[in-house]
C-alpha positions as CSV (number, residue, x, y, z in Angstrom):
1,X,0.0,0.0,0.0
2,X,1.2,3.5,-0.8
3,X,2.2,5.9,2.0
4,X,-0.7,8.3,1.4
5,X,-3.2,5.5,1.6
6,X,-1.6,4.0,4.6
7,X,-1.7,7.3,6.4
8,X,-5.3,8.0,5.5
9,X,-6.4,4.6,6.7
10,X,-4.5,5.2,10.0
11,X,-6.2,8.5,10.5
12,X,-9.6,6.9,10.0
13,X,-8.7,4.1,12.5
14,X,-7.4,6.5,15.2
15,X,-10.4,8.8,14.7
16,X,-12.8,5.9,15.2
17,X,-10.9,4.9,18.4
18,X,-11.3,8.4,19.8
19,X,-7.5,9.2,19.8
20,X,-7.0,13.0,19.9
21,X,-5.2,14.6,17.0
22,X,-5.4,11.5,14.9
23,X,-3.5,12.8,11.9
24,X,-0.6,14.1,14.0
25,X,-0.5,10.7,15.7
26,X,-0.7,8.8,12.4
27,X,2.2,10.9,11.0
28,X,4.3,10.6,14.2
29,X,4.0,6.8,14.2
30,X,4.8,6.4,10.4
31,X,7.8,8.7,10.8
32,X,9.0,6.4,13.7
33,X,8.4,3.3,11.6
34,X,10.2,4.6,8.5
35,X,12.9,6.6,10.5
36,X,12.1,9.7,8.4
37,X,10.9,13.3,9.0
38,X,7.6,14.9,8.1
39,X,9.0,16.5,4.9
40,X,9.7,13.0,3.6
41,X,6.1,12.0,4.1
42,X,4.9,15.0,2.0
43,X,7.5,14.5,-0.6
44,X,6.9,10.8,-1.2
45,X,3.2,10.1,-0.9
46,X,3.4,7.3,-3.5
47,X,6.1,5.4,-1.8
48,X,5.2,1.7,-1.3
49,X,5.6,0.3,2.2
50,X,7.4,-3.0,2.5
51,X,5.5,-5.9,4.2
52,X,7.8,-5.5,7.3
53,X,7.1,-1.7,7.5
54,X,3.4,-2.3,7.1
55,X,3.4,-4.9,9.9
56,X,5.4,-2.6,12.3
57,X,3.2,0.4,11.5
58,X,0.0,-1.6,12.0
59,X,1.3,-2.8,15.4
60,X,2.2,0.8,16.4
61,X,-1.2,2.3,15.4
62,X,-3.0,-0.6,17.1
63,X,-1.2,0.2,20.4
64,X,-2.0,3.9,20.0
65,X,-5.7,3.0,19.4
66,X,-5.8,1.3,22.8
67,X,-4.6,4.6,24.4
68,X,-0.9,3.9,24.8
69,X,0.8,7.3,24.4
70,X,2.7,7.8,21.2
71,X,5.8,8.7,23.1
72,X,5.8,5.4,24.8
73,X,5.5,3.6,21.5
74,X,8.3,5.6,19.8
75,X,10.4,5.9,23.1
76,X,11.0,9.6,22.5
77,X,9.8,13.0,23.4
78,X,11.2,16.5,22.7
79,X,11.7,18.9,25.6
80,X,13.6,22.2,25.5
81,X,15.0,21.2,22.1
82,X,16.4,17.9,23.5
83,X,15.3,14.6,22.1
84,X,14.6,12.6,25.3
85,X,14.2,8.8,25.7
86,X,11.0,8.1,27.6
87,X,9.5,4.9,28.9
88,X,6.4,3.9,31.1
89,X,8.8,4.4,34.1
90,X,8.7,8.2,33.6
91,X,6.2,10.9,33.1
92,X,6.1,12.2,29.5
93,X,7.7,15.7,29.6
94,X,5.1,18.4,28.6
95,X,5.7,21.8,27.0
96,X,4.1,23.5,30.0
97,X,7.1,22.3,32.2
98,X,9.4,24.5,30.1
99,X,7.9,27.4,32.0
100,X,9.7,26.0,35.1
101,X,13.0,26.1,33.3
102,X,12.3,29.6,32.1
103,X,11.6,30.8,35.6
104,X,14.8,29.3,37.0
105,X,16.9,30.8,34.2
106,X,15.4,34.3,34.9
107,X,15.9,34.0,38.7
108,X,19.5,32.6,38.2
109,X,20.7,35.7,36.2
110,X,21.7,37.8,39.3
111,X,23.4,34.9,41.0
112,X,25.4,34.1,37.8
113,X,26.6,37.7,37.7
114,X,27.6,37.7,41.3
115,X,29.5,34.4,40.9
116,X,31.5,34.8,37.8
117,X,34.3,32.7,39.3
118,X,33.2,30.6,42.2
119,X,31.4,29.0,43.9
120,X,29.1,27.7,41.2
121,X,25.3,28.1,41.3
122,X,24.0,24.8,42.7
123,X,20.6,23.4,41.6
124,X,18.7,20.2,42.4
125,X,15.8,18.8,40.4
126,X,13.5,16.7,42.6
127,X,11.5,13.9,41.0
128,X,13.6,14.2,37.9
129,X,11.9,11.4,35.9
130,X,13.4,11.5,32.4
131,X,15.8,14.2,33.5
132,X,14.1,16.8,31.4
133,X,14.4,19.8,33.7
134,X,17.9,18.9,34.9
135,X,19.1,18.4,31.3
136,X,17.6,21.6,30.1
137,X,19.3,23.5,33.0
138,X,22.6,21.8,32.3
139,X,22.3,22.8,28.7
140,X,21.6,26.5,29.5
141,X,23.8,26.9,32.6
142,X,27.2,25.4,31.7
143,X,28.9,26.7,34.9
144,X,26.2,25.4,37.3
145,X,26.5,22.4,39.6
146,X,23.4,20.3,39.0
147,X,21.9,17.4,41.0
148,X,18.9,15.4,40.2
149,X,16.9,13.0,42.4
150,X,14.2,10.5,42.1
151,X,12.7,7.8,44.3
152,X,12.4,5.4,41.3
153,X,15.5,3.4,40.2
154,X,13.9,2.8,36.8
155,X,13.3,6.5,36.3
156,X,17.0,7.3,37.2
157,X,18.1,4.7,34.6
158,X,16.2,6.7,31.9
159,X,17.5,10.0,33.2
160,X,21.1,8.8,33.2
161,X,20.6,7.4,29.6
162,X,19.4,10.8,28.5
163,X,22.3,12.6,30.2
164,X,24.7,10.2,28.4
165,X,23.2,10.6,25.0
166,X,23.4,14.4,25.2
167,X,26.9,14.3,26.6
168,X,25.8,15.9,29.9
169,X,26.5,12.9,32.2
170,X,29.5,14.6,33.7
171,X,27.4,17.7,34.5
172,X,24.7,16.1,36.6
173,X,25.0,14.1,39.9
174,X,22.1,11.7,40.3
175,X,20.7,10.6,43.7
176,X,18.1,8.0,44.5
177,X,15.8,9.1,47.4
178,X,12.5,10.4,48.5
179,X,12.3,14.1,47.7
180,X,15.3,15.9,49.4
181,X,16.1,13.2,52.0
182,X,19.9,12.7,52.3
183,X,20.9,15.9,50.5
184,X,23.2,18.4,52.3
185,X,21.6,21.3,54.3
186,X,21.9,24.9,53.3
187,X,23.9,24.4,50.2
188,X,21.5,24.7,47.2
189,X,20.7,28.0,45.4
190,X,17.6,26.4,43.7
191,X,15.3,23.5,44.4
192,X,13.4,22.7,41.3
193,X,10.6,20.2,40.8
194,X,7.7,19.0,38.7
195,X,6.1,17.1,41.6
196,X,2.8,15.1,41.4
197,X,0.1,17.7,42.0
198,X,-3.2,16.1,40.8
199,X,-5.7,15.2,43.5
200,X,-7.4,11.8,43.4
201,X,-10.7,13.7,43.5
202,X,-9.8,15.0,40.0
203,X,-9.0,11.6,38.5
204,X,-12.1,11.5,36.3
205,X,-11.0,14.8,34.6
206,X,-7.5,13.5,33.8
207,X,-7.0,12.1,30.3
208,X,-7.6,8.3,30.1
209,X,-4.1,7.7,28.6
210,X,-2.5,9.6,31.5
211,X,-4.5,7.7,34.1
212,X,-4.0,4.3,32.5
213,X,-0.4,4.4,31.2
214,X,1.7,7.1,32.9
215,X,3.3,6.3,36.3
216,X,0.6,7.0,38.9
217,X,2.9,8.2,41.6
218,X,4.2,10.9,39.2
219,X,0.8,12.2,38.5
220,X,-1.4,11.8,41.6
221,X,-0.2,13.2,45.0
222,X,-3.1,12.1,47.1
223,X,-6.6,13.1,47.9
224,X,-6.1,16.9,47.5
225,X,-3.0,17.1,45.1
226,X,-1.0,19.0,47.8
227,X,0.4,16.1,49.7
228,X,3.8,16.0,48.0
229,X,4.2,19.8,47.8
230,X,3.4,20.1,51.5
231,X,6.4,17.8,52.2
232,X,8.6,19.4,49.6
233,X,8.3,23.0,50.9
234,X,9.8,22.4,54.4
235,X,12.5,20.1,53.1
236,X,13.5,22.7,50.5
237,X,13.8,25.3,53.3
238,X,16.3,23.0,54.9
239,X,18.6,22.4,51.9
240,X,18.4,25.9,50.4
241,X,21.1,28.5,51.0
242,X,20.1,31.8,52.8
243,X,18.7,33.4,49.6
244,X,17.9,30.3,47.7
245,X,14.8,29.7,45.6
246,X,12.1,27.0,45.4
247,X,10.6,26.7,41.9
248,X,8.0,24.0,41.1
249,X,5.1,23.2,38.7
250,X,1.5,23.5,39.8
251,X,-2.0,23.6,38.4
252,X,-4.7,26.3,38.6
253,X,-6.7,24.0,40.8
254,X,-4.2,24.2,43.7
255,X,-2.7,27.7,43.0
256,X,-4.3,29.5,45.9
257,X,-3.6,26.6,48.3
258,X,0.1,26.7,47.2
259,X,0.2,30.4,47.8
260,X,-1.1,29.9,51.3
261,X,1.5,27.1,51.9
262,X,4.2,29.6,50.9
263,X,2.9,32.4,53.1
264,X,6.1,32.5,55.3
265,X,8.4,32.6,52.3
266,X,9.6,35.7,50.5
267,X,8.9,37.1,47.0
268,X,6.2,34.5,46.3
269,X,5.2,34.5,42.6
270,X,2.8,32.4,40.6
271,X,3.4,32.4,36.8
272,X,0.7,31.5,34.2
273,X,1.2,29.3,31.2
274,X,0.3,30.3,27.6
275,X,-3.4,29.4,28.4
276,X,-3.5,31.8,31.3
277,X,-3.5,28.9,33.9
278,X,-1.2,29.1,37.0
279,X,1.7,26.8,36.2
280,X,4.8,27.7,38.2
281,X,5.2,28.7,41.8
282,X,8.5,30.3,42.9
283,X,9.5,31.6,46.3
284,X,12.7,32.7,48.1
285,X,13.7,31.1,51.3
286,X,12.4,33.1,54.3
287,X,14.9,34.9,56.4
288,X,16.0,33.1,59.6
289,X,14.5,34.3,62.8
C-alpha cells in the first residue's frame, strides 16, 4: 500500500478509536516506523511500504488506538530542544514544564553575575523522571553544579541514559531518594521540581491515557493534590542557602492553596502558562528568625 493510503487509513482508524489529534499521531508513528521526517512524508506520498514496514506500523497504530501514548511507542519526546528517551517508568515531559526552566533561568541571572568565578550556582531537580528539567538547565547553565533526584531506580536509569546521549552525564549528579532526603543542608541555590500535584478527586477529569499508562505516583499526589508539595516545601527550606529559591510546577486547581502554603516565604510568585493557567510557583527562602 502507498504511503498516502496507509496514512489516511490510519487517520480513520485512530479517529474511530477516539484518539486525539489523529493525523498528528498517524504521522508521528509512520515517521517512527520509517525513520524519516515529516518533509519526507509529504515529498513521497506514492512510496510503497514493505511488508515489514506495514506490519510494524499496524502494530504501532493498534497500540495507539488502545490509548498507549505515542511517546511510549516511539520511546522519544522532545523537551527544550532535546530529544529525550521516555518509557512507562517516567512521566512524559510536557511543553508546560518548560515554564519551570524559564523561571529558573530568569531567577538565576543575578546569581550568575555575582559568581563569575566561584562558587558555582547549585541546583537540584527533585522527581527528575526522564531528567528533562535537569538536562535543560545543564544545557543552559554550563557553569552550574546540577543534581537530580528520584525515588524510582527505573526513572533514574532513563535520566542517566538521557544525560549520556546528550553528553551531559559529567554535569549532573544523580541521587536516589524520597524528595530531598539525604541531601546536604543549606547548600543549594535552587530546588526545582515538577512534583505530582493532581488530586485523586480530580481523577475523572484526567485524560484516560495519562491515568492508564503514565506512572501513577508521578501524576497523583493524594486526595487533594497538595500532599507531596506540602512535604517538599519544608524540606526545601532546609537544603536551600540563605537566599535560595524553590521553583515548582503547579496547576490552577491548587494555586491558591500553594500560595497559602508559601505564606512564610519571601517574594512568592505564581506564573501562568500560555493558556493563562497558573503553572509555576516560585518563592525565596524566608529569612532566619
